[in-house]
C-alpha positions as CSV (number, residue, x, y, z in Angstrom):
1,X,114.3,118.2,53.5
2,X,112.8,117.7,50.1
3,X,109.0,117.4,49.8
4,X,107.6,114.4,48.0
5,X,104.6,113.7,45.9
6,X,103.4,110.4,44.5
7,X,103.9,109.6,40.9
8,X,103.4,106.5,38.7
9,X,107.1,105.8,38.5
10,X,108.0,102.2,37.7
11,X,107.2,102.4,34.0
12,X,108.4,106.0,33.8
13,X,111.8,105.1,35.3
14,X,112.2,102.2,33.0
15,X,111.3,104.5,30.0
16,X,114.1,106.9,31.1
17,X,116.6,104.1,31.5
18,X,115.7,102.6,28.1
19,X,115.8,106.0,26.4
20,X,119.2,106.9,27.9
21,X,120.6,104.0,25.9
22,X,119.1,104.9,22.6
23,X,121.8,106.3,20.2
24,X,119.5,108.9,18.7
25,X,118.6,110.2,22.1
26,X,122.2,110.3,23.2
27,X,123.1,112.2,20.0
28,X,120.6,114.9,20.8
29,X,121.7,115.2,24.4
30,X,125.3,115.4,23.2
31,X,124.3,118.2,20.8
32,X,122.8,120.2,23.7
33,X,126.0,119.6,25.8
34,X,128.2,120.7,22.9
35,X,126.2,123.9,22.6
36,X,126.6,124.6,26.3
37,X,130.4,123.8,26.1
38,X,130.8,126.3,23.2
39,X,129.0,129.1,25.1
40,X,131.1,128.3,28.2
41,X,134.3,128.2,26.1
42,X,133.5,131.6,24.5
43,X,132.9,133.2,27.9
44,X,135.9,131.5,29.5
45,X,134.9,131.3,33.2
46,X,137.4,130.6,35.8
47,X,136.9,127.3,37.6
48,X,139.1,126.8,40.7
49,X,137.9,123.3,41.2
50,X,136.6,124.3,44.6
51,X,133.7,121.8,44.6
52,X,131.3,124.6,45.5
53,X,129.0,123.6,42.7
54,X,128.5,120.2,44.3
55,X,128.0,121.4,47.9
56,X,124.4,122.4,47.6
57,X,123.5,123.2,51.2
58,X,126.7,125.1,51.9
59,X,126.3,127.3,48.9
60,X,122.5,127.8,48.9
61,X,121.6,126.3,45.6
62,X,119.8,123.2,44.3
63,X,120.5,121.1,41.2
64,X,117.4,120.0,39.2
65,X,117.3,117.6,36.3
66,X,114.9,115.7,34.2
67,X,114.3,112.0,34.7
68,X,116.1,111.3,31.4
69,X,119.2,113.2,32.6
70,X,119.3,111.4,35.9
71,X,118.8,107.9,34.3
72,X,121.5,108.8,31.8
73,X,124.0,109.7,34.5
74,X,123.2,106.6,36.5
75,X,123.7,104.4,33.4
76,X,127.0,106.1,32.3
77,X,128.5,106.0,35.8
78,X,127.6,102.3,36.2
79,X,129.3,101.6,32.8
80,X,132.4,103.5,33.9
81,X,132.6,101.7,37.3
82,X,131.4,104.7,39.3
83,X,128.0,103.4,40.4
84,X,126.5,104.7,43.5
85,X,124.0,103.2,46.0
86,X,121.0,104.6,47.8
87,X,123.2,104.7,50.9
88,X,125.6,107.0,49.0
89,X,122.7,109.2,48.1
90,X,121.4,109.3,51.6
91,X,124.9,110.2,52.8
92,X,125.1,113.0,50.3
93,X,121.7,114.4,51.4
94,X,123.0,114.4,55.0
95,X,126.2,116.1,53.9
96,X,124.4,118.6,51.6
97,X,126.4,117.6,48.5
98,X,126.3,115.4,45.4
99,X,126.9,111.7,45.8
100,X,129.5,111.8,43.0
101,X,131.6,114.5,44.7
102,X,135.0,113.3,45.7
103,X,136.8,116.0,47.6
104,X,136.6,119.0,45.4
105,X,136.1,117.0,42.2
106,X,133.2,115.5,40.3
107,X,133.4,111.8,39.4
108,X,130.4,111.8,37.1
109,X,131.8,114.2,34.5
110,X,130.6,112.4,31.4
111,X,127.1,111.7,32.7
112,X,126.4,115.0,34.6
113,X,123.2,116.8,33.7
114,X,122.9,120.2,32.0
115,X,122.5,122.0,35.4
116,X,126.0,120.9,36.3
117,X,127.4,121.9,32.9
118,X,126.1,125.5,33.1
119,X,126.9,126.3,36.7
120,X,130.0,128.2,37.6
121,X,130.8,130.2,40.7
122,X,132.7,132.8,38.6
123,X,130.8,136.0,39.4
124,X,131.1,137.1,35.8
125,X,128.6,134.4,34.8
126,X,125.8,135.4,37.3
127,X,123.7,136.9,34.5
128,X,124.5,134.2,31.9
129,X,123.9,131.1,34.0
130,X,120.1,131.4,34.5
131,X,119.6,132.1,30.8
132,X,121.9,129.3,29.7
133,X,120.2,126.9,32.2
134,X,116.8,127.8,30.9
135,X,117.8,127.3,27.3
136,X,119.4,124.0,28.0
137,X,116.4,122.8,30.0
138,X,114.1,123.8,27.2
139,X,116.2,121.7,24.8
140,X,116.3,118.7,27.0
141,X,112.6,118.9,27.5
142,X,112.2,119.0,23.7
143,X,114.1,115.7,23.5
144,X,111.6,114.2,26.0
145,X,108.8,115.4,23.7
146,X,110.5,114.5,20.4
147,X,111.1,110.9,21.4
148,X,108.0,110.4,23.5
149,X,109.9,110.0,26.8
150,X,107.9,110.7,30.0
151,X,108.9,114.0,31.4
152,X,109.5,114.9,35.0
153,X,111.8,117.5,36.5
154,X,113.0,117.3,40.1
155,X,115.7,117.9,42.7
156,X,118.8,115.9,41.7
157,X,119.3,113.7,44.8
158,X,115.6,112.9,45.2
159,X,115.4,111.9,41.5
160,X,118.5,109.8,42.0
161,X,117.1,108.0,45.0
162,X,113.9,107.3,43.2
163,X,115.6,105.9,40.1
164,X,118.0,103.8,42.1
165,X,115.2,102.4,44.2
166,X,112.9,101.6,41.3
167,X,115.5,100.5,38.8
168,X,117.0,98.1,41.2
169,X,114.2,97.1,43.7
170,X,115.7,93.8,44.6
171,X,119.3,95.0,44.8
172,X,120.8,93.6,48.0
173,X,122.9,96.8,48.5
174,X,119.7,98.8,49.1
175,X,118.6,99.2,52.7
176,X,115.4,97.2,53.4
177,X,113.6,100.5,54.2
178,X,113.9,101.5,50.5
179,X,113.7,98.1,48.8
180,X,110.3,97.3,47.3
181,X,108.7,93.9,47.3
182,X,106.8,94.6,44.2
183,X,107.8,97.9,42.4
184,X,105.0,97.8,39.9
185,X,102.1,96.9,42.0
186,X,99.1,99.2,41.8
187,X,98.5,101.5,44.7
188,X,102.1,101.6,45.9
189,X,103.5,104.6,44.2
190,X,107.0,105.8,45.3
191,X,107.7,109.3,46.2
192,X,109.7,111.9,44.4
193,X,109.9,115.6,44.4
194,X,109.1,116.6,40.8
195,X,107.3,119.1,38.6
196,X,105.4,117.4,35.9
197,X,104.6,120.1,33.3
């Protein structure tokens, strides 16, 4: 299970959601994604569409993303008709995979974060992936700084749960156990596993 720490998140989550819709922020994220795509294209890894990248527990890895990346993915998927619920996230945690995994395929291709874009199970990339991931994360963090977007970095499903809970606190599809009566009241911080650097 993922550990949690309190953060002041209501305003932070709204800032991520707002920033994810700004054209200048989207252009910068797209630039980072294009750079990743070019490196991946040049290396030419083999992807067998096994879905291993999305089955975190089974393959012993974790996906981490910034709050901006998570909010962007949630927003894009909602626009594309691929919205998820907190129940979907909880099911994914129990299954050990990503809530957007459908069989062996990803249904969040456009919105997926940099961690998804750099990960391949092709053994030829074992040395490249960590460096590429670090460079991409540095670039995404710079976008947070350049546009004064609050920065947090955490485990994918935990961040998704927190954003879904706070972005839609009165959403009737949310279980009562995660719905908040007043998401911005002082003294009632939510919990999310993050590293604030």
